[in-house]
DRENPA-3360 file (N, C-alpha, C; in nm, 2 decimals, always signed):
BEGIN
1 = MNAKLTPV = +3.99/+2.94/+2.66/+3.91/+2.83/+2.63/+3.84/+2.86/+2.49 ~ +3.87/+2.79/+2.39/+3.81/+2.82/+2.26/+3.71/+2.70/+2.23 ~ +3.61/+2.68/+2.30/+3.51/+2.59/+2.27/+3.42/+2.63/+2.15 ~ +3.41/+2.54/+2.05/+3.31/+2.58/+1.94/+3.18/+2.56/+1.97 ~ +3.10/+2.65/+1.95/+2.96/+2.65/+1.96/+2.88/+2.59/+1.84 ~ +2.81/+2.48/+1.87/+2.74/+2.43/+1.76/+2.59/+2.48/+1.77 ~ +2.53/+2.52/+1.66/+2.38/+2.56/+1.68/+2.30/+2.44/+1.71 ~ +2.20/+2.47/+1.79/+2.11/+2.36/+1.83/+2.02/+2.34/+1.71;
9 = RRPGTTAE = +2.01/+2.22/+1.66/+1.92/+2.19/+1.55/+1.78/+2.14/+1.61 ~ +1.68/+2.22/+1.57/+1.55/+2.17/+1.61/+1.48/+2.09/+1.49 ~ +1.40/+1.99/+1.53/+1.33/+1.92/+1.43/+1.25/+2.01/+1.34 ~ +1.25/+1.98/+1.22/+1.17/+2.05/+1.12/+1.24/+2.18/+1.07 ~ +1.36/+2.20/+1.09/+1.43/+2.34/+1.05/+1.52/+2.31/+0.93 ~ +1.55/+2.19/+0.89/+1.64/+2.17/+0.78/+1.55/+2.18/+0.65 ~ +1.62/+2.21/+0.55/+1.55/+2.22/+0.42/+1.49/+2.08/+0.38 ~ +1.55/+1.98/+0.41/+1.50/+1.84/+0.39/+1.38/+1.82/+0.47;
17 = DRRNADAG = +1.37/+1.86/+0.60/+1.26/+1.85/+0.69/+1.14/+1.93/+0.62 ~ +1.16/+2.04/+0.58/+1.06/+2.13/+0.52/+1.01/+2.06/+0.39 ~ +1.10/+2.01/+0.31/+1.05/+1.94/+0.18/+0.96/+1.82/+0.22 ~ +1.01/+1.75/+0.32/+0.93/+1.63/+0.36/+0.80/+1.67/+0.41 ~ +0.79/+1.78/+0.49/+0.66/+1.82/+0.54/+0.58/+1.87/+0.44 ~ +0.62/+1.93/+0.33/+0.55/+1.98/+0.22/+0.50/+1.87/+0.14 ~ +0.58/+1.77/+0.12/+0.55/+1.64/+0.04/+0.44/+1.57/+0.13 ~ +0.45/+1.56/+0.25/+0.35/+1.50/+0.33/+0.21/+1.56/+0.33;
25 = KRLQRLAW = +0.21/+1.69/+0.33/+0.07/+1.76/+0.31/+0.02/+1.72/+0.17 ~ +0.11/+1.73/+0.06/+0.06/+1.69/-0.07/+0.00/+1.55/-0.07 ~ +0.07/+1.47/-0.01/+0.04/+1.31/-0.01/-0.09/+1.30/+0.07 ~ -0.11/+1.37/+0.18/-0.23/+1.36/+0.25/-0.35/+1.41/+0.17 ~ -0.34/+1.52/+0.10/-0.44/+1.56/+0.01/-0.47/+1.47/-0.10 ~ -0.37/+1.41/-0.17/-0.40/+1.31/-0.27/-0.46/+1.19/-0.21 ~ -0.42/+1.15/-0.10/-0.49/+1.02/-0.04/-0.64/+1.04/-0.01 ~ -0.66/+1.17/+0.05/-0.79/+1.21/+0.08/-0.88/+1.21/-0.06;
33 = LLDNSIRL = -0.82/+1.28/-0.15/-0.89/+1.29/-0.28/-0.92/+1.15/-0.33 ~ -0.83/+1.06/-0.33/-0.85/+0.93/-0.40/-0.94/+0.83/-0.31 ~ -0.94/+0.85/-0.17/-1.01/+0.76/-0.08/-1.13/+0.82/-0.01 ~ -1.13/+0.95/+0.02/-1.24/+1.00/+0.10/-1.31/+1.12/+0.06 ~ -1.29/+1.17/-0.07/-1.33/+1.31/-0.10/-1.48/+1.32/-0.13 ~ -1.54/+1.22/-0.14/-1.70/+1.22/-0.18/-1.77/+1.15/-0.06 ~ -1.87/+1.23/+0.00/-1.95/+1.20/+0.11/-2.07/+1.14/+0.05 ~ -2.12/+1.02/+0.10/-2.25/+0.96/+0.06/-2.34/+0.97/+0.17;
41 = PGGFRIGL = -2.47/+0.97/+0.14/-2.57/+0.97/+0.24/-2.54/+0.86/+0.35 ~ -2.56/+0.90/+0.47/-2.52/+0.82/+0.58/-2.38/+0.84/+0.64 ~ -2.31/+0.93/+0.57/-2.17/+0.96/+0.62/-2.06/+0.89/+0.57 ~ -2.08/+0.78/+0.49/-1.97/+0.69/+0.44/-1.90/+0.78/+0.33 ~ -1.78/+0.76/+0.33/-1.69/+0.85/+0.23/-1.62/+0.75/+0.14 ~ -1.62/+0.80/+0.00/-1.55/+0.72/-0.10/-1.45/+0.82/-0.18 ~ -1.37/+0.77/-0.26/-1.29/+0.87/-0.33/-1.28/+0.83/-0.48 ~ -1.21/+0.91/-0.55/-1.19/+0.90/-0.69/-1.12/+0.76/-0.74;
49 = DGLIGLVP = -1.05/+0.69/-0.64/-0.98/+0.57/-0.67/-1.09/+0.47/-0.69 ~ -1.19/+0.45/-0.61/-1.30/+0.36/-0.64/-1.38/+0.39/-0.75 ~ -1.40/+0.52/-0.77/-1.47/+0.55/-0.90/-1.40/+0.52/-1.03 ~ -1.27/+0.55/-1.03/-1.19/+0.51/-1.14/-1.18/+0.36/-1.16 ~ -1.18/+0.30/-1.05/-1.18/+0.15/-1.06/-1.31/+0.09/-1.12 ~ -1.41/+0.16/-1.13/-1.53/+0.10/-1.18/-1.52/+0.09/-1.34 ~ -1.43/+0.16/-1.40/-1.40/+0.15/-1.54/-1.35/+0.01/-1.58 ~ -1.42/-0.07/-1.66/-1.38/-0.20/-1.68/-1.24/-0.21/-1.75;
57 = GVGDVVAA = -1.16/-0.31/-1.71/-1.03/-0.32/-1.78/-0.92/-0.24/-1.73 ~ -0.93/-0.12/-1.74/-0.82/-0.02/-1.71/-0.83/+0.06/-1.59 ~ -0.95/+0.07/-1.53/-0.97/+0.16/-1.42/-0.89/+0.12/-1.29 ~ -0.88/-0.01/-1.26/-0.80/-0.04/-1.15/-0.65/-0.03/-1.17 ~ -0.61/-0.04/-1.29/-0.47/-0.01/-1.33/-0.44/+0.13/-1.31 ~ -0.52/+0.21/-1.37/-0.50/+0.35/-1.36/-0.50/+0.39/-1.21 ~ -0.59/+0.34/-1.13/-0.60/+0.39/-0.99/-0.47/+0.34/-0.93 ~ -0.42/+0.23/-0.95/-0.30/+0.17/-0.89/-0.18/+0.26/-0.93;
65 = LLSSYIVI = -0.17/+0.31/-1.05/-0.07/+0.40/-1.09/-0.07/+0.53/-1.01 ~ -0.19/+0.59/-0.99/-0.21/+0.71/-0.91/-0.16/+0.69/-0.77 ~ -0.20/+0.56/-0.71/-0.15/+0.53/-0.57/-0.01/+0.51/-0.56 ~ +0.06/+0.48/-0.67/+0.21/+0.45/-0.68/+0.28/+0.58/-0.64 ~ +0.23/+0.69/-0.67/+0.30/+0.82/-0.65/+0.33/+0.83/-0.51 ~ +0.24/+0.79/-0.41/+0.27/+0.79/-0.27/+0.39/+0.71/-0.24 ~ +0.40/+0.59/-0.31/+0.52/+0.51/-0.27/+0.65/+0.57/-0.32 ~ +0.64/+0.62/-0.44/+0.75/+0.70/-0.50/+0.80/+0.81/-0.42;
73 = EAARMKVG = +0.71/+0.88/-0.37/+0.75/+1.00/-0.28/+0.81/+0.95/-0.15 ~ +0.75/+0.83/-0.09/+0.81/+0.77/+0.03/+0.95/+0.72/+0.01 ~ +0.98/+0.66/-0.11/+1.11/+0.62/-0.15/+1.20/+0.73/-0.15 ~ +1.15/+0.85/-0.22/+1.24/+0.97/-0.21/+1.27/+1.02/-0.07 ~ +1.18/+1.00/+0.02/+1.21/+1.03/+0.16/+1.29/+0.94/+0.23 ~ +1.33/+0.83/+0.17/+1.43/+0.73/+0.22/+1.36/+0.65/+0.33 ~ +1.23/+0.62/+0.30/+1.16/+0.53/+0.39/+1.21/+0.39/+0.38 ~ +1.22/+0.31/+0.49/+1.27/+0.18/+0.49/+1.20/+0.08/+0.39;
81 = GSVLMRMV = +1.29/-0.01/+0.35/+1.24/-0.11/+0.25/+1.12/-0.19/+0.29 ~ +1.11/-0.24/+0.41/+1.00/-0.32/+0.45/+0.86/-0.23/+0.46 ~ +0.88/-0.10/+0.49/+0.76/-0.01/+0.49/+0.72/+0.01/+0.35 ~ +0.81/+0.03/+0.26/+0.78/+0.04/+0.11/+0.72/-0.09/+0.06 ~ +0.76/-0.20/+0.11/+0.70/-0.33/+0.06/+0.55/-0.34/+0.11 ~ +0.53/-0.29/+0.23/+0.40/-0.29/+0.27/+0.31/-0.19/+0.20 ~ +0.36/-0.08/+0.16/+0.29/+0.02/+0.09/+0.25/-0.05/-0.06 ~ +0.35/-0.10/-0.12/+0.33/-0.17/-0.24/+0.23/-0.29/-0.22;
89 = GNIALELG = +0.24/-0.36/-0.12/+0.14/-0.47/-0.09/+0.00/-0.42/-0.07 ~ -0.02/-0.30/-0.02/-0.16/-0.25/+0.00/-0.21/-0.22/-0.14 ~ -0.12/-0.15/-0.23/-0.17/-0.12/-0.37/-0.20/-0.25/-0.44 ~ -0.11/-0.35/-0.43/-0.13/-0.48/-0.50/-0.26/-0.55/-0.46 ~ -0.28/-0.54/-0.32/-0.40/-0.61/-0.28/-0.53/-0.54/-0.33 ~ -0.53/-0.41/-0.33/-0.64/-0.32/-0.38/-0.65/-0.36/-0.52 ~ -0.55/-0.36/-0.60/-0.55/-0.39/-0.74/-0.60/-0.52/-0.78 ~ -0.55/-0.63/-0.70/-0.58/-0.77/-0.73/-0.73/-0.79/-0.70;
97 = IGLVPVVG = -0.77/-0.75/-0.59/-0.91/-0.78/-0.55/-1.01/-0.69/-0.63 ~ -0.96/-0.57/-0.67/-1.03/-0.47/-0.75/-1.06/-0.52/-0.88 ~ -0.98/-0.62/-0.93/-1.01/-0.67/-1.06/-1.14/-0.77/-1.07 ~ -1.18/-0.82/-0.95/-1.29/-0.91/-0.94/-1.42/-0.82/-0.96 ~ -1.50/-0.85/-1.05/-1.62/-0.77/-1.07/-1.71/-0.76/-0.94 ~ -1.77/-0.65/-0.92/-1.86/-0.62/-0.82/-1.79/-0.62/-0.67 ~ -1.75/-0.74/-0.64/-1.68/-0.76/-0.49/-1.55/-0.68/-0.50 ~ -1.47/-0.67/-0.60/-1.35/-0.59/-0.61/-1.39/-0.44/-0.60;
105 = DLFDFVFK = -1.50/-0.40/-0.67/-1.54/-0.26/-0.67/-1.57/-0.21/-0.52 ~ -1.64/-0.31/-0.45/-1.68/-0.27/-0.32/-1.56/-0.26/-0.23 ~ -1.47/-0.36/-0.25/-1.35/-0.36/-0.17/-1.27/-0.23/-0.19 ~ -1.25/-0.19/-0.31/-1.19/-0.05/-0.34/-1.24/+0.06/-0.27 ~ -1.37/+0.06/-0.24/-1.44/+0.18/-0.16/-1.40/+0.16/-0.02 ~ -1.38/+0.04/+0.03/-1.37/+0.02/+0.18/-1.22/+0.02/+0.22 ~ -1.13/-0.05/+0.14/-1.00/-0.08/+0.19/-0.91/+0.05/+0.20 ~ -0.92/+0.15/+0.12/-0.85/+0.28/+0.11/-0.70/+0.27/+0.14;
113 = ANMRNVQL = -0.64/+0.21/+0.04/-0.49/+0.18/+0.04/-0.41/+0.31/+0.05 ~ -0.46/+0.42/-0.01/-0.39/+0.55/-0.01/-0.38/+0.60/+0.13 ~ -0.49/+0.60/+0.19/-0.50/+0.65/+0.34/-0.41/+0.56/+0.43 ~ -0.41/+0.44/+0.41/-0.32/+0.34/+0.48/-0.18/+0.37/+0.46 ~ -0.14/+0.39/+0.33/-0.01/+0.42/+0.29/+0.05/+0.56/+0.36 ~ -0.03/+0.66/+0.34/+0.00/+0.79/+0.40/+0.03/+0.77/+0.55 ~ -0.07/+0.69/+0.62/-0.04/+0.67/+0.76/+0.08/+0.59/+0.79 ~ +0.11/+0.50/+0.71/+0.24/+0.42/+0.73/+0.36/+0.52/+0.71;
121 = LEDYLDQP = +0.35/+0.60/+0.63/+0.46/+0.71/+0.59/+0.47/+0.80/+0.72 ~ +0.36/+0.85/+0.77/+0.36/+0.92/+0.89/+0.42/+0.84/+1.01 ~ +0.37/+0.73/+1.02/+0.43/+0.64/+1.14/+0.58/+0.63/+1.13 ~ +0.63/+0.60/+1.00/+0.77/+0.58/+0.97/+0.84/+0.72/+1.01 ~ +0.79/+0.84/+0.97/+0.86/+0.95/+1.01/+0.86/+0.98/+1.15 ~ +0.76/+0.95/+1.21/+0.75/+0.97/+1.37/+0.83/+0.86/+1.45 ~ +0.83/+0.74/+1.41/+0.88/+0.62/+1.48/+0.95/+0.52/+1.38 ~ +1.06/+0.56/+1.32/+1.11/+0.48/+1.21/+1.14/+0.33/+1.25;
129 = RATQRRSR = +1.20/+0.31/+1.36/+1.25/+0.18/+1.41/+1.12/+0.08/+1.44 ~ +1.02/+0.15/+1.50/+0.91/+0.06/+1.55/+0.83/+0.02/+1.41 ~ +0.81/+0.12/+1.33/+0.73/+0.10/+1.21/+0.81/+0.00/+1.12 ~ +0.94/+0.02/+1.11/+1.02/-0.09/+1.03/+1.00/-0.22/+1.08 ~ +1.01/-0.23/+1.21/+1.01/-0.38/+1.28/+0.87/-0.42/+1.25 ~ +0.76/-0.35/+1.27/+0.62/-0.40/+1.25/+0.60/-0.44/+1.10 ~ +0.66/-0.36/+1.01/+0.65/-0.38/+0.87/+0.72/-0.51/+0.83 ~ +0.84/-0.53/+0.89/+0.91/-0.65/+0.85/+0.84/-0.78/+0.89;
137 = WQVAAALM = +0.77/-0.78/+1.01/+0.68/-0.89/+1.05/+0.56/-0.91/+0.96 ~ +0.50/-0.80/+0.92/+0.38/-0.81/+0.83/+0.42/-0.85/+0.69 ~ +0.53/-0.81/+0.64/+0.58/-0.84/+0.51/+0.60/-1.00/+0.51 ~ +0.68/-1.05/+0.62/+0.72/-1.19/+0.64/+0.59/-1.27/+0.64 ~ +0.49/-1.23/+0.72/+0.36/-1.31/+0.74/+0.28/-1.31/+0.60 ~ +0.29/-1.20/+0.53/+0.22/-1.20/+0.40/+0.29/-1.29/+0.30 ~ +0.42/-1.29/+0.31/+0.50/-1.38/+0.22/+0.48/-1.53/+0.25 ~ +0.47/-1.56/+0.38/+0.44/-1.69/+0.42/+0.30/-1.74/+0.38;
145 = ALAAVVGA = +0.21/-1.64/+0.39/+0.07/-1.68/+0.35/+0.06/-1.70/+0.20 ~ +0.13/-1.62/+0.13/+0.12/-1.63/-0.02/+0.20/-1.77/-0.06 ~ +0.31/-1.80/+0.02/+0.37/-1.92/-0.02/+0.28/-2.04/+0.02 ~ +0.19/-2.03/+0.12/+0.11/-2.15/+0.16/+0.00/-2.15/+0.05 ~ -0.05/-2.04/+0.01/-0.16/-2.04/-0.09/-0.11/-2.10/-0.21 ~ +0.02/-2.05/-0.27/+0.07/-2.11/-0.38/+0.10/-2.26/-0.37 ~ +0.15/-2.30/-0.25/+0.18/-2.44/-0.23/+0.05/-2.52/-0.24 ~ -0.05/-2.47/-0.18/-0.19/-2.54/-0.18/-0.24/-2.56/-0.33;
153 = VLAVAGGL = -0.23/-2.44/-0.40/-0.27/-2.45/-0.54/-0.20/-2.55/-0.62 ~ -0.06/-2.55/-0.60/+0.02/-2.65/-0.67/-0.01/-2.80/-0.63 ~ -0.04/-2.82/-0.50/-0.07/-2.95/-0.44/-0.20/-2.99/-0.51 ~ -0.30/-2.91/-0.52/-0.43/-2.95/-0.58/-0.41/-2.97/-0.73 ~ -0.34/-2.89/-0.79/-0.32/-2.89/-0.94/-0.25/-3.04/-0.96 ~ -0.14/-3.06/-0.87/-0.07/-3.18/-0.90/-0.16/-3.31/-0.88 ~ -0.25/-3.30/-0.76/-0.35/-3.40/-0.74/-0.44/-3.43/-0.86 ~ -0.49/-3.32/-0.92/-0.58/-3.34/-1.03/-0.50/-3.38/-1.15;
161 = LWLLVSAL = -0.38/-3.34/-1.17/-0.30/-3.39/-1.29/-0.29/-3.55/-1.27 ~ -0.25/-3.58/-1.14/-0.23/-3.73/-1.11/-0.36/-3.81/-1.14 ~ -0.48/-3.76/-1.10/-0.60/-3.83/-1.13/-0.64/-3.83/-1.27 ~ -0.60/-3.73/-1.34/-0.62/-3.73/-1.49/-0.54/-3.83/-1.56 ~ -0.41/-3.83/-1.53/-0.32/-3.93/-1.59/-0.36/-4.07/-1.55 ~ -0.40/-4.10/-1.42/-0.45/-4.23/-1.37/-0.57/-4.27/-1.46 ~ -0.66/-4.18/-1.47/-0.78/-4.21/-1.54/-0.75/-4.24/-1.69 ~ -0.66/-4.17/-1.75/-0.63/-4.19/-1.89/-0.55/-4.32/-1.91;
169 = TA = -0.47/-4.36/-1.82/-0.40/-4.48/-1.83/-0.45/-4.61/-1.78 ~ -0.57/-4.60/-1.73/-0.64/-4.71/-1.67/-0.72/-4.79/-1.78;
% end
């Protein structure tokens, strides 16, 4: 009997698993630095992301570019598309609201997109199917909400245009 013995592969033993674990530690440190590295009186934590966002004009864009590194690393780890879309959505939401003076700056300190994205990555690596399924639903819901908002804005704009044309032709 010449049965071939195959070595038992334990999780975390391949070179790719080790690279992903190292990248995960780097990304956790980066997310902590960007979102939680500074303790304020009362125990609330903020990070460099929010401070960079205080710089008018370019601060939020620079912070979003730094945040994008986490998404790039997740894509390199072959994270599913809907999870990547959620990650990009977190950054886009933080960037979009962050552009609003004062309110956006406060939102930057509270939302913590980087910590959310690292948690998404960890969830995906632990339970890819469940995280992918949850992400699909959330991306679909976000797209439907966005379509509803765009539709409402277009309807209001169309109504205002109709009123304007009616007033000019009367």
